[in-house]
N, CA, C and O of each residue as an XYZ file, in Angstrom:
892
protein
N      34.087     13.753    -20.608
C      32.998     13.231    -19.788
C      33.515     12.142    -18.844
O      34.375     11.341    -19.210
N      32.978     12.131    -17.635
C      33.385     11.109    -16.697
C      32.715      9.780    -17.051
O      31.549      9.733    -17.442
N      33.470      8.731    -16.905
C      32.931      7.408    -17.182
C      32.141      6.920    -15.967
O      32.540      7.130    -14.821
N      31.025      6.271    -16.243
C      30.182      5.749    -15.171
C      30.871      4.541    -14.549
O      31.314      3.633    -15.252
N      30.955      4.541    -13.232
C      31.643      3.453    -12.537
C      30.808      2.183    -12.560
O      29.597      2.215    -12.776
N      31.489      1.057    -12.331
C      30.803     -0.227    -12.312
C      29.798     -0.296    -11.169
O      28.738     -0.904    -11.316
N      30.114      0.315    -10.039
C      29.190      0.290     -8.903
C      27.903      1.049     -9.215
O      26.818      0.646     -8.797
N      28.037      2.171     -9.968
C      26.853      2.929    -10.349
C      25.974      2.122    -11.288
O      24.752      2.099    -11.146
N      26.606      1.463    -12.245
C      25.861      0.619    -13.182
C      25.158     -0.513    -12.440
O      23.997     -0.824    -12.706
N      25.890     -1.125    -11.499
C      25.303     -2.222    -10.722
C      24.111     -1.746     -9.906
O      23.115     -2.456     -9.768
N      24.223     -0.537     -9.366
C      23.117      0.023     -8.579
C      21.892      0.256     -9.449
O      20.772     -0.067     -9.053
N      22.108      0.818    -10.637
C      21.000      1.083    -11.552
C      20.323     -0.223    -11.959
O      19.096     -0.319    -11.973
N      21.134     -1.222    -12.289
C      20.584     -2.524    -12.682
C      19.799     -3.139    -11.527
O      18.739     -3.728    -11.736
N      20.321     -2.999    -10.311
C      19.638     -3.534     -9.141
C      18.286     -2.873     -8.905
O      17.314     -3.545     -8.562
N      18.227     -1.562     -9.089
C      16.969     -0.830     -8.899
C      15.944     -1.251     -9.949
O      14.777     -1.483     -9.634
N      16.392     -1.346    -11.200
C      15.489     -1.769    -12.277
C      14.983     -3.185    -12.030
O      13.800     -3.474    -12.212
N      15.890     -4.061    -11.614
C      15.519     -5.448    -11.331
C      14.506     -5.515    -10.188
O      13.525     -6.254    -10.263
N      14.749     -4.738     -9.132
C      13.818     -4.702     -8.002
C      12.435     -4.261     -8.456
O      11.432     -4.861     -8.071
N      12.378     -3.210     -9.276
C      11.089     -2.690     -9.734
C      10.349     -3.709    -10.594
O       9.156     -3.937    -10.399
N      11.046     -4.317    -11.539
C      10.388     -5.262    -12.441
C       9.910     -6.507    -11.702
O       8.784     -6.961    -11.903
N      10.772     -7.057    -10.846
C      10.399     -8.259    -10.102
C       9.238     -7.972     -9.149
O       8.313     -8.776     -9.032
N       9.291     -6.824     -8.471
C       8.210     -6.466     -7.554
C       6.896     -6.308     -8.296
O       5.853     -6.751     -7.815
N       6.937     -5.679     -9.465
C       5.722     -5.534    -10.268
C       5.135     -6.895    -10.636
O       3.930     -7.112    -10.511
N       5.993     -7.809    -11.091
C       5.520     -9.140    -11.503
C       4.931     -9.903    -10.319
O       3.873    -10.521    -10.439
N       5.612     -9.858     -9.187
C       5.125    -10.583     -8.016
C       3.838     -9.973     -7.470
O       2.963    -10.695     -6.993
N       3.719     -8.651     -7.538
C       2.483     -8.002     -7.105
C       1.312     -8.386     -8.010
O       0.202     -8.618     -7.531
N       1.562     -8.449     -9.298
C       0.510     -8.877    -10.233
C       0.047    -10.284     -9.881
O      -1.152    -10.564     -9.864
N       1.003    -11.168     -9.601
C       0.653    -12.544     -9.236
C      -0.140    -12.583     -7.931
O      -1.108    -13.334     -7.811
N       0.272    -11.774     -6.954
C      -0.393    -11.782     -5.642
C      -1.791    -11.182     -5.708
O      -2.668    -11.561     -4.932
N      -2.003    -10.243     -6.635
C      -3.287     -9.534     -6.720
C      -4.062     -9.907     -7.987
O      -4.936     -9.155     -8.419
N      -3.756    -11.044     -8.577
C      -4.299    -11.380     -9.895
C      -5.832    -11.357     -9.958
O      -6.374    -10.745    -10.879
N      -6.558    -11.991     -9.027
C      -8.030    -11.946     -9.139
C      -8.587    -10.518     -9.136
O      -9.482    -10.193     -9.916
N      -8.056     -9.678     -8.260
C      -8.511     -8.291     -8.182
C      -8.190     -7.545     -9.468
O      -9.029     -6.806     -9.982
N      -6.989     -7.731     -9.989
C      -6.583     -7.028    -11.212
C      -7.414     -7.482    -12.401
O      -7.827     -6.659    -13.218
N      -7.663     -8.776    -12.507
C      -8.465     -9.303    -13.621
C      -9.864     -8.695    -13.591
O     -10.401     -8.319    -14.633
N     -10.449     -8.598    -12.410
C     -11.781     -7.992    -12.303
C     -11.757     -6.525    -12.700
O     -12.669     -6.053    -13.379
N     -10.725     -5.797    -12.285
C     -10.628     -4.381    -12.635
C     -10.511     -4.178    -14.138
O     -11.102     -3.256    -14.700
N      -9.746     -5.045    -14.780
C      -9.479     -4.881    -16.209
C     -10.651     -5.353    -17.066
O     -10.912     -4.774    -18.120
N     -11.352     -6.380    -16.637
C     -12.352     -7.025    -17.500
C     -13.795     -6.669    -17.162
O     -14.704     -7.058    -17.896
N     -14.029     -5.947    -16.081
C     -15.413     -5.629    -15.701
C     -15.565     -4.137    -15.432
O     -14.588     -3.393    -15.346
N     -16.811     -3.733    -15.305
C     -17.134     -2.360    -14.926
C     -17.164     -2.289    -13.394
O     -18.032     -2.899    -12.770
N     -16.226     -1.551    -12.781
C     -16.176     -1.503    -11.317
C     -17.478     -1.043    -10.661
O     -17.769     -1.434     -9.530
N     -18.265     -0.219    -11.357
C     -19.534      0.237    -10.802
C     -20.526     -0.912    -10.645
O     -21.418     -0.867     -9.799
N     -20.355     -1.952    -11.483
C     -21.248     -3.102    -11.416
C     -20.634     -4.269    -10.642
O     -21.345     -5.026     -9.982
N     -19.319     -4.407    -10.725
C     -18.661     -5.562    -10.113
C     -18.053     -5.239     -8.748
O     -17.241     -6.013     -8.242
N     -18.435     -4.104     -8.141
C     -17.796     -3.690     -6.892
C     -17.951     -4.719     -5.768
O     -17.051     -4.811     -4.934
N     -19.051     -5.507     -5.695
C     -19.074     -6.529     -4.631
C     -17.949     -7.559     -4.781
O     -17.335     -7.956     -3.791
N     -17.678     -7.991     -6.020
C     -16.575     -8.928     -6.245
C     -15.232     -8.268     -5.981
O     -14.318     -8.903     -5.455
N     -15.110     -6.999     -6.343
C     -13.869     -6.275     -6.055
C     -13.646     -6.163     -4.551
O     -12.518     -6.287     -4.074
N     -14.719     -5.930     -3.811
C     -14.603     -5.833     -2.351
C     -14.195     -7.173     -1.742
O     -13.495     -7.206     -0.730
N     -14.623     -8.265     -2.349
C     -14.260     -9.590     -1.844
C     -12.797     -9.904     -2.113
O     -12.118    -10.484     -1.265
N     -12.308     -9.525     -3.290
C     -10.937     -9.879     -3.676
C      -9.892     -8.866     -3.213
O      -8.712     -9.205     -3.124
N     -10.300     -7.632     -2.917
C      -9.339     -6.589     -2.546
C      -8.497     -6.943     -1.322
O      -7.286     -6.720     -1.348
N      -9.087     -7.490     -0.243
C      -8.260     -7.786      0.932
C      -7.112     -8.742      0.666
O      -6.100     -8.706      1.366
N      -7.257     -9.594     -0.333
C      -6.215    -10.577     -0.617
C      -4.991     -9.938     -1.278
O      -3.964    -10.595     -1.454
N      -5.101     -8.659     -1.644
C      -3.933     -7.935     -2.157
C      -3.041     -7.442     -1.027
O      -1.868     -7.140     -1.249
N      -3.586     -7.358      0.183
C      -2.828     -6.798      1.303
C      -1.540     -7.570      1.595
O      -0.505     -6.933      1.790
N      -1.546     -8.919      1.635
C      -0.285     -9.627      1.854
C       0.753     -9.363      0.764
O       1.953     -9.339      1.037
N       0.291     -9.166     -0.468
C       1.227     -8.832     -1.542
C       1.881     -7.479     -1.326
O       3.056     -7.299     -1.644
N       1.125     -6.522     -0.787
C       1.684     -5.206     -0.516
C       2.716     -5.257      0.604
O       3.786     -4.661      0.486
N       2.403     -5.967      1.695
C       3.385     -6.072      2.776
C       4.618     -6.841      2.315
O       5.729     -6.560      2.763
N       4.427     -7.810      1.421
C       5.582     -8.528      0.870
C       6.449     -7.596      0.029
O       7.676     -7.666      0.085
N       5.806     -6.718     -0.755
C       6.568     -5.748     -1.546
C       7.320     -4.783     -0.647
O       8.469     -4.443     -0.929
N       6.688     -4.339      0.431
C       7.358     -3.437      1.372
C       8.547     -4.137      2.032
O       9.575     -3.511      2.291
N       8.404     -5.431      2.300
C       9.526     -6.194      2.850
C      10.678     -6.251      1.857
O      11.839     -6.127      2.246
N      10.367     -6.437      0.585
C      11.407     -6.466     -0.449
C      12.120     -5.119     -0.537
O      13.337     -5.071     -0.716
N      11.368     -4.025     -0.414
C      11.990     -2.698     -0.426
C      12.959     -2.541      0.742
O      14.074     -2.043      0.580
N      12.512     -2.978      1.930
C      13.355     -2.837      3.116
C      14.630     -3.666      2.989
O      15.719     -3.193      3.313
N      14.493     -4.891      2.520
C      15.663     -5.760      2.368
C      16.624     -5.206      1.320
O      17.842     -5.315      1.465
N      16.072     -4.615      0.269
C      16.935     -4.045     -0.761
C      17.713     -2.851     -0.224
O      18.901     -2.703     -0.510
N      17.042     -1.993      0.559
C      17.726     -0.824      1.122
C      18.778     -1.218      2.144
O      19.755     -0.498      2.347
N      18.575     -2.383      2.801
C      19.526     -2.847      3.814
C      20.576     -3.795      3.244
O      21.469     -4.244      3.963
N      20.468     -4.099      1.950
C      21.406     -5.021      1.340
C      21.231     -6.451      1.808
O      22.203     -7.197      1.924
N      19.964     -6.843      2.084
C      19.681     -8.170      2.609
C      19.325     -9.172      1.524
O      20.086     -9.373      0.577
N      18.158     -9.802      1.669
C      17.735    -10.844      0.747
C      17.493    -10.288     -0.654
O      17.269     -9.091     -0.834
N      17.543    -11.178     -1.635
C      17.205    -10.800     -2.998
C      15.716    -10.453     -3.067
O      14.960    -10.866     -2.187
N      15.273     -9.709     -4.081
C      13.871     -9.295     -4.154
C      12.880    -10.454     -4.102
O      11.864    -10.367     -3.413
N      13.164    -11.526     -4.816
C      12.229    -12.658     -4.839
C      12.154    -13.313     -3.467
O      11.060    -13.556     -2.956
N      13.298    -13.600     -2.870
C      13.319    -14.247     -1.558
C      12.716    -13.337     -0.490
O      12.013    -13.808      0.405
N      12.988    -12.041     -0.582
C      12.426    -11.103      0.387
C      10.910    -11.019      0.245
O      10.198    -10.964      1.247
N      10.413    -11.008     -0.980
C       8.970    -10.944     -1.215
C       8.289    -12.175     -0.637
O       7.283    -12.059      0.063
N       8.828    -13.348     -0.924
C       8.230    -14.592     -0.425
C       8.284    -14.642      1.101
O       7.308    -15.011      1.754
N       9.427    -14.269      1.656
C       9.571    -14.265      3.115
C       8.605    -13.268      3.757
O       7.997    -13.557      4.788
N       8.471    -12.097      3.139
C       7.547    -11.101      3.665
C       6.102    -11.566      3.599
O       5.325    -11.322      4.522
N       5.741    -12.231      2.519
C       4.370    -12.741      2.376
C       4.077    -13.766      3.463
O       3.022    -13.720      4.096
N       5.003    -14.685      3.677
C       4.802    -15.723      4.698
C       4.700    -15.127      6.104
O       3.902    -15.585      6.922
N       5.504    -14.115      6.372
C       5.561    -13.548      7.726
C       4.375    -12.645      8.043
O       4.034    -12.462      9.211
N       3.745    -12.080      7.019
C       2.754    -11.027      7.282
C       1.349    -11.333      6.796
O       0.441    -10.542      7.048
N       1.135    -12.438      6.116
C      -0.138    -12.603      5.417
C      -1.344    -12.627      6.358
O      -2.410    -12.130      5.994
N      -1.201    -13.191      7.553
C      -2.346    -13.260      8.463
C      -2.796    -11.873      8.909
O      -3.964    -11.512      8.766
N      -1.862    -11.106      9.446
C      -2.215     -9.781      9.959
C      -2.571     -8.818      8.832
O      -3.495     -8.016      8.973
N      -1.847     -8.889      7.714
C      -2.154     -7.978      6.607
C      -3.506     -8.314      5.985
O      -4.238     -7.411      5.581
N      -3.846     -9.591      5.904
C      -5.163     -9.972      5.385
C      -6.265     -9.499      6.321
O      -7.298     -9.005      5.869
N      -6.048     -9.648      7.625
C      -7.039     -9.168      8.598
C      -7.239     -7.663      8.475
O      -8.372     -7.183      8.491
N      -6.140     -6.915      8.351
C      -6.255     -5.463      8.180
C      -6.944     -5.137      6.863
O      -7.753     -4.211      6.798
N      -6.629     -5.891      5.814
C      -7.282     -5.678      4.529
C      -8.782     -5.893      4.604
O      -9.547     -5.134      4.008
N      -9.213     -6.918      5.328
C     -10.641     -7.179      5.490
C     -11.328     -6.036      6.238
O     -12.409     -5.591      5.850
N     -10.696     -5.569      7.304
C     -11.280     -4.480      8.101
C     -11.395     -3.205      7.273
O     -12.450     -2.571      7.229
N     -10.302     -2.841      6.623
C     -10.280     -1.589      5.852
C     -11.260     -1.651      4.687
O     -11.960     -0.677      4.410
N     -11.314     -2.784      4.009
C     -12.246     -2.914      2.889
C     -13.684     -2.795      3.355
O     -14.502     -2.146      2.703
N     -14.000     -3.431      4.500
C     -15.355     -3.329      5.036
C     -15.734     -1.897      5.362
O     -16.833     -1.452      5.035
N     -14.824     -1.172      6.009
C     -15.094      0.229      6.347
C     -15.245      1.068      5.079
O     -16.147      1.900      4.984
N     -14.360      0.846      4.105
C     -14.414      1.621      2.862
C     -15.713      1.380      2.105
O     -16.292      2.315      1.553
N     -16.175      0.132      2.076
C     -17.431     -0.177      1.387
C     -18.594      0.561      2.049
O     -19.429      1.144      1.356
N     -18.656      0.540      3.370
C     -19.729      1.239      4.088
C     -19.691      2.734      3.782
O     -20.728      3.348      3.529
N     -18.492      3.315      3.807
C     -18.376      4.752      3.554
C     -18.777      5.103      2.125
O     -19.484      6.086      1.908
N     -18.337      4.317      1.156
C     -18.646      4.621     -0.246
C     -20.125      4.398     -0.556
O     -20.713      5.131     -1.350
N     -20.717      3.397      0.066
C     -22.165      3.197     -0.101
C     -22.926      4.379      0.485
O     -23.919      4.829     -0.087
N     -22.464      4.879      1.619
C     -23.095      6.056      2.220
C     -22.943      7.287      1.322
O     -23.868      8.090      1.201
N     -21.787      7.430      0.701
C     -21.587      8.549     -0.232
C     -22.599      8.466     -1.366
O     -23.216      9.466     -1.734
N     -22.764      7.272     -1.916
C     -23.737      7.091     -3.001
C     -25.166      7.397     -2.514
O     -25.963      7.994     -3.238
N     -25.468      6.980     -1.288
C     -26.815      7.170     -0.751
C     -27.118      8.647     -0.525
O     -28.211      9.117     -0.839
N     -26.145      9.378      0.022
C     -26.383     10.782      0.370
C     -26.094     11.751     -0.778
O     -26.331     12.951     -0.638
N     -25.594     11.262     -1.893
C     -25.187     12.161     -2.983
C     -26.360     12.971     -3.540
O     -26.174     14.099     -3.995
N     -27.572     12.396     -3.505
C     -28.754     13.108     -4.020
C     -29.604     13.698     -2.896
O     -30.721     14.162     -3.125
N     -29.063     13.673     -1.685
C     -29.813     14.174     -0.528
C     -29.517     15.651     -0.295
O     -28.450     16.139     -0.668
N     -30.456     16.363      0.317
C     -30.182     17.772      0.690
C     -28.998     17.911      1.640
O     -28.399     18.981      1.736
N     -28.661     16.831      2.340
C     -27.541     16.863      3.283
C     -26.201     16.591      2.606
O     -25.168     16.554      3.274
N     -26.206     16.401      1.293
C     -24.988     15.996      0.598
C     -23.854     17.011      0.748
O     -22.684     16.632      0.785
N     -24.195     18.290      0.834
C     -23.165     19.326      0.942
C     -22.336     19.141      2.208
O     -21.143     19.443      2.224
N     -22.967     18.646      3.266
C     -22.272     18.455      4.535
C     -21.757     17.034      4.690
O     -20.617     16.819      5.100
N     -22.601     16.068      4.359
C     -22.293     14.667      4.648
C     -21.238     14.103      3.696
O     -20.312     13.423      4.137
N     -21.367     14.375      2.408
C     -20.458     13.771      1.430
C     -19.004     14.187      1.654
O     -18.130     13.321      1.629
N     -18.701     15.474      1.872
C     -17.302     15.824      2.168
C     -16.777     15.138      3.427
O     -15.624     14.708      3.469
N     -17.628     15.037      4.455
C     -17.200     14.363      5.687
C     -16.894     12.896      5.419
O     -15.902     12.367      5.921
N     -17.726     12.242      4.641
C     -17.484     10.837      4.295
C     -16.236     10.695      3.426
O     -15.500      9.714      3.526
N     -16.015     11.696      2.573
C     -14.797     11.672      1.763
C     -13.544     11.759      2.613
O     -12.562     11.065      2.349
N     -13.574     12.607      3.631
C     -12.436     12.720      4.555
C     -12.222     11.407      5.293
O     -11.085     10.963      5.448
N     -13.309     10.780      5.752
C     -13.197      9.504      6.445
C     -12.646      8.409      5.530
O     -11.892      7.543      5.973
N     -13.024      8.453      4.258
C     -12.504      7.479      3.297
C     -11.007      7.663      3.086
O     -10.256      6.690      3.030
N     -10.576      8.925      2.969
C      -9.144      9.211      2.833
C      -8.384      8.776      4.075
O      -7.277      8.246      3.975
N      -8.976      8.998      5.256
C      -8.342      8.572      6.502
C      -8.238      7.052      6.555
O      -7.230      6.517      7.017
N      -9.258      6.361      6.091
C      -9.220      4.897      6.054
C      -8.095      4.407      5.157
O      -7.368      3.480      5.515
N      -7.951      5.032      3.983
C      -6.865      4.650      3.075
C      -5.507      4.929      3.700
O      -4.565      4.157      3.517
N      -5.401      6.027      4.436
C      -4.138      6.381      5.078
C      -3.773      5.365      6.154
O      -2.626      4.929      6.240
N      -4.751      4.993      6.972
C      -4.505      3.998      8.024
C      -4.114      2.665      7.400
O      -3.237      1.969      7.912
N      -4.763      2.309      6.294
C      -4.429      1.055      5.616
C      -2.986      1.060      5.143
O      -2.255      0.096      5.365
N      -2.572      2.137      4.492
C      -1.209      2.211      3.963
C      -0.177      2.172      5.076
O       0.740      1.351      5.043
N      -0.316      3.048      6.057
C       0.657      3.100      7.145
C       0.619      1.812      7.954
O       1.658      1.342      8.417
N      -0.562      1.238      8.131
C      -0.684     -0.013      8.861
C      -0.002     -1.170      8.169
O       0.638     -1.992      8.824
N      -0.126     -1.251      6.847
C       0.535     -2.332      6.106
C       2.054     -2.182      6.167
O       2.772     -3.175      6.274
N       2.538     -0.954      6.101
C       3.977     -0.734      6.249
C       4.429     -1.136      7.648
O       5.491     -1.735      7.815
N       3.618     -0.803      8.654
C       3.957     -1.184     10.033
C       4.017     -2.699     10.186
O       4.902     -3.220     10.864
N       3.083     -3.407      9.561
C       3.091     -4.873      9.635
C       4.326     -5.442      8.954
O       4.906     -6.415      9.436
N       4.737     -4.841      7.831
C       5.941     -5.333      7.148
C       7.190     -5.096      7.992
O       8.155     -5.853      7.896
N       7.177     -4.046      8.819
C       8.324     -3.753      9.672
C       8.298     -4.565     10.961
O       9.348     -4.929     11.491
N       7.104     -4.846     11.462
C       6.968     -5.586     12.724
C       5.876     -6.637     12.555
O       4.752     -6.438     13.015
N       6.190     -7.750     11.902
C       5.175     -8.760     11.577
C       4.474     -9.368     12.789
O       3.360     -9.876     12.663
N       5.106     -9.324     13.955
C       4.530     -9.951     15.145
C       3.751     -8.968     16.016
O       3.233     -9.349     17.065
N       3.665     -7.731     15.598
C       2.927     -6.736     16.390
C       1.438     -7.053     16.395
O       0.904     -7.573     15.415
N       0.772     -6.739     17.498
C      -0.669     -6.960     17.580
C      -1.393     -6.033     16.606
O      -1.017     -4.874     16.431
N      -2.436     -6.567     15.979
C      -3.153     -5.797     14.968
C      -3.759     -4.542     15.558
O      -3.754     -3.496     14.909
N      -4.280     -4.616     16.768
C      -4.871     -3.435     17.405
C      -3.823     -2.348     17.613
O      -4.098     -1.168     17.396
N      -2.626     -2.741     18.032
C      -1.547     -1.769     18.210
C      -1.159     -1.138     16.874
O      -0.871      0.057     16.799
N      -1.156     -1.955     15.827
C      -0.821     -1.454     14.490
C      -1.831     -0.405     14.048
O      -1.454      0.658     13.555
N      -3.109     -0.703     14.224
C      -4.160      0.233     13.794
C      -4.090      1.531     14.593
O      -4.223      2.617     14.028
N      -3.881      1.423     15.906
C      -3.782      2.623     16.736
C      -2.602      3.492     16.309
O      -2.743      4.704     16.148
N      -1.442      2.870     16.126
C      -0.250      3.627     15.742
C      -0.422      4.240     14.356
O      -0.042      5.388     14.127
N      -0.999      3.466     13.431
C      -1.189      3.958     12.064
C      -2.141      5.147     12.041
O      -1.883      6.137     11.357
N      -3.242      5.053     12.788
C      -4.222      6.146     12.808
C      -3.621      7.404     13.419
O      -3.793      8.502     12.889
N      -2.921      7.245     14.530
C      -2.354      8.406     15.230
C      -1.259      9.076     14.394
O      -1.267     10.292     14.202
N      -0.319      8.264     13.902
C       0.828      8.847     13.199
C       0.456      9.323     11.795
O       1.045     10.282     11.296
N      -0.504      8.673     11.159
C      -0.947      9.142      9.838
C      -1.545     10.535      9.931
O      -1.397     11.341      9.013
N      -2.229     10.824     11.052
C      -2.784     12.160     11.256
C      -1.720     13.134     11.745
O      -1.677     14.285     11.309
N      -0.870     12.677     12.643
C       0.153     13.564     13.193
C       1.127     14.024     12.111
O       1.516     15.191     12.076
N       1.515     13.115     11.240
C       2.427     13.457     10.136
C       1.652     13.428      8.823
O       2.018     12.726      7.880
N       0.585     14.198      8.787
C      -0.348     14.170      7.667
C       0.297     14.574      6.346
O      -0.143     14.135      5.284
N       1.329     15.400      6.402
C       1.950     15.879      5.168
C       2.636     14.741      4.420
O       2.595     14.703      3.190
N       3.266     13.811      5.142
C       3.835     12.632      4.478
C       2.730     11.726      3.941
O       2.812     11.206      2.828
N       1.697     11.554      4.759
C       0.580     10.708      4.342
C      -0.101     11.278      3.106
O      -0.477     10.532      2.201
N      -0.261     12.598      3.064
C      -0.931     13.232      1.928
C      -0.149     13.006      0.638
O      -0.740     12.751     -0.412
N       1.172     13.098      0.714
C       2.000     12.848     -0.474
C       1.833     11.413     -0.944
O       1.679     11.161     -2.139
N       1.863     10.472     -0.006
C       1.721      9.063     -0.354
C       0.376      8.781     -1.017
O       0.312      8.099     -2.040
N      -0.696      9.309     -0.430
C      -2.029      9.086     -0.992
C      -2.153      9.737     -2.367
O      -2.791      9.182     -3.262
N      -1.546     10.911     -2.538
C      -1.594     11.585     -3.840
C      -0.867     10.762     -4.901
O      -1.351     10.626     -6.025
N       0.297     10.214     -4.543
C       1.052      9.389     -5.492
C       0.258      8.147     -5.878
O       0.212      7.778     -7.051
N      -0.366      7.504     -4.898
C      -1.158      6.308     -5.184
C      -2.410      6.652     -5.989
O      -2.856      5.852     -6.811
N      -2.975      7.829     -5.760
C      -4.126      8.261     -6.551
C      -3.729      8.468     -8.011
O      -4.473      8.105     -8.922
N      -2.549      9.055     -8.225
C      -2.045      9.219     -9.601
C      -1.809      7.857    -10.240
O      -2.111      7.652    -11.416
N      -1.265      6.921     -9.452
C      -1.052      5.569     -9.955
C      -2.375      4.911    -10.344
O      -2.456      4.235    -11.370
N      -3.405      5.106     -9.533
C      -4.724      4.552     -9.842
C      -5.293      5.166    -11.122
O      -5.885      4.464    -11.942
N      -5.110      6.477    -11.290
C      -5.585      7.135    -12.508
C      -4.838      6.623    -13.733
O      -5.426      6.438    -14.799
N      -3.528      6.393    -13.572
C      -2.746      5.852    -14.675
C      -3.208      4.450    -15.020
O      -3.281      4.085    -16.193
N      -3.522      3.652    -13.986
C      -4.022      2.296    -14.230
C      -5.340      2.333    -15.006
O      -5.574      1.502    -15.884
N      -6.197      3.302    -14.677
C      -7.485      3.405    -15.358
C      -7.329      3.729    -16.836
O      -8.148      3.318    -17.657
N      -6.270      4.473    -17.175
C      -6.083      4.874    -18.571
C      -5.101      3.974    -19.325
O      -5.333      3.644    -20.488
N      -4.006      3.577    -18.670
C      -2.987      2.741    -19.317
C      -2.585      1.624    -18.352
O      -1.550      1.734    -17.696
N      -3.368      0.565    -18.250
C      -3.098     -0.489    -17.267
C      -1.723     -1.149    -17.430
O      -1.066     -1.469    -16.439
N      -1.294     -1.349    -18.669
C      -0.022     -2.037    -18.895
C       1.148     -1.250    -18.317
O       2.034     -1.830    -17.690
N       1.161      0.059    -18.521
C       2.239      0.900    -17.981
C       2.168      0.936    -16.468
O       3.191      0.841    -15.788
N       0.949      1.077    -15.936
C       0.781      1.169    -14.486
C       1.234     -0.107    -13.785
O       1.860     -0.049    -12.727
N       0.919     -1.255    -14.375
C       1.272     -2.526    -13.746
C       2.723     -2.910    -14.006
O       3.405     -3.436    -13.126
N       3.185     -2.644    -15.220
C       4.506     -3.135    -15.594
C       5.661     -2.222    -15.234
O       6.795     -2.687    -15.113
N       5.399     -0.921    -15.056
C       6.497      0.030    -14.870
C       6.352      0.862    -13.596
O       7.273      0.902    -12.780
N       5.224      1.517    -13.418
C       5.133      2.547    -12.376
C       4.646      2.040    -11.019
O       4.738      2.776    -10.037
N       4.136      0.821    -10.929
C       3.585      0.332     -9.659
C       4.637      0.321     -8.558
O       4.416      0.870     -7.478
N       5.774     -0.302     -8.828
C       6.825     -0.406     -7.808
C       7.369      0.961     -7.387
O       7.495      1.204     -6.187
N       7.701      1.873     -8.326
C       8.171      3.196     -7.884
C       7.152      3.950     -7.035
O       7.521      4.601     -6.058
N       5.862      3.868     -7.403
C       4.833      4.550     -6.614
C       4.732      3.951     -5.217
O       4.640      4.677     -4.227
N       4.751      2.629     -5.143
C       4.688      1.975     -3.837
C       5.947      2.232     -3.022
O       5.885      2.343     -1.797
N       7.086      2.327     -3.695
C       8.331      2.583     -2.974
C       8.285      3.954     -2.296
O       8.693      4.100     -1.144
N       7.790      4.947     -3.018
C       7.671      6.280     -2.425
C       6.693      6.269     -1.263
O       6.958      6.868     -0.220
N       5.555      5.586     -1.437
C       4.581      5.492     -0.354
C       5.167      4.754      0.843
O       4.928      5.131      1.990
N       5.935      3.699      0.573
C       6.584      2.942      1.662
C       7.597      3.808      2.402
O       7.628      3.810      3.633
N       8.420      4.540      1.668
C       9.441      5.374      2.296
C       8.798      6.452      3.166
O       9.250      6.699      4.285
N       7.752      7.092      2.660
C       7.052      8.108      3.447
C       6.412      7.511      4.699
O       6.507      8.074      5.790
N       5.761      6.365      4.522
C       5.072      5.733      5.648
C       6.072      5.213      6.680
O       5.812      5.268      7.881
N       7.198      4.717      6.219
C       8.219      4.241      7.153
C       8.772      5.408      7.975
O       9.024      5.263      9.171
N       8.956      6.550      7.340
C       9.405      7.730      8.085
C       8.324      8.177      9.063
O       8.630      8.605     10.176
N       7.061      8.080      8.651
C       5.958      8.417      9.540
C       5.970      7.545     10.792
O       5.629      8.004     11.882
N       6.362      6.293     10.628
C       6.354      5.331     11.731
C       7.622      5.364     12.575
O       7.758      4.576     13.511
N       8.541      6.251     12.264
C       9.819      6.263     12.983
C       9.684      6.359     14.493
O      10.425      5.666     15.190
N       8.782      7.176     15.053
C       8.666      7.223     16.522
C       8.352      5.855     17.130
O       8.906      5.495     18.168
N       7.469      5.099     16.490
C       7.104      3.778     16.996
C       8.230      2.780     16.764
O       8.569      2.001     17.655
N       8.808      2.803     15.567
C       9.862      1.851     15.248
C      11.089      2.093     16.115
O      11.714      1.137     16.574
N      11.443      3.347     16.346
C      12.590      3.660     17.203
C      12.349      3.181     18.632
O      13.257      2.673     19.291
N      11.100      3.352     19.105
C      10.760      2.890     20.444
C      10.892      1.375     20.548
O      11.409      0.848     21.533
N      10.414      0.687     19.513
C      10.498     -0.766     19.515
C      11.949     -1.232     19.515
O      12.310     -2.191     20.197
N      12.786     -0.523     18.727
C      14.199     -0.907     18.652
C      14.892     -0.697     19.994
O      15.718     -1.511     20.406
N      14.549      0.408     20.679
C      15.159      0.670     21.988
C      14.716     -0.398     22.993
O      15.516     -0.887     23.791
N      13.424     -0.749     22.939
C      12.921     -1.757     23.875
C      13.571     -3.114     23.621
O      13.897     -3.839     24.561
N      13.757     -3.453     22.347
C      14.396     -4.724     22.014
C      15.835     -4.752     22.485
O      16.332     -5.776     22.954
N      16.517     -3.578     22.351
C      17.909     -3.527     22.792
C      18.006     -3.671     24.289
O      19.106     -3.651     24.841
């Protein structure tokens, strides 16, 4: 049998360290939202969840920054997370507020029309709009982590256009995050402590590839 090289071992340790540290920092950044999810019935506490959800957005962009720095061999995970949070919290929080507001309106409409004769037509349409909102949120947060100084309107436009244009990448990302959410509902400790970072990493990688046309354009313009 071939012996595992020291570089391979170091790489494995680095990946594990990145995942564990990112999970811990994300828990800290999203603590109020997570506590409400774990200790209350979301069907009853959804107004409080809607209030606290946007504050998770800076933690997500910080995690995406840590992923990027790790892939580029830059800052350590902790320093990258903190730097990403500081650089992106304003725009990511604003996007989080917008997306949460839209999602609340759509989900309330779903509840309202669910018992209506129009439910066969309206509810699926609202479901598609909700999925599109989640897609724009994900791709938009990745865009903010890549270009913290970009205008929020430009971010939303690019995220909406490219999330639809490269829907197959977006669909994979949303499916992975949906599985992560289901795992959290059944086994919160595993979802928070182990699988959160890998799921977000896959979503980040897909979304970053989705944004390549915009990012490449920005790089050419900067050059």
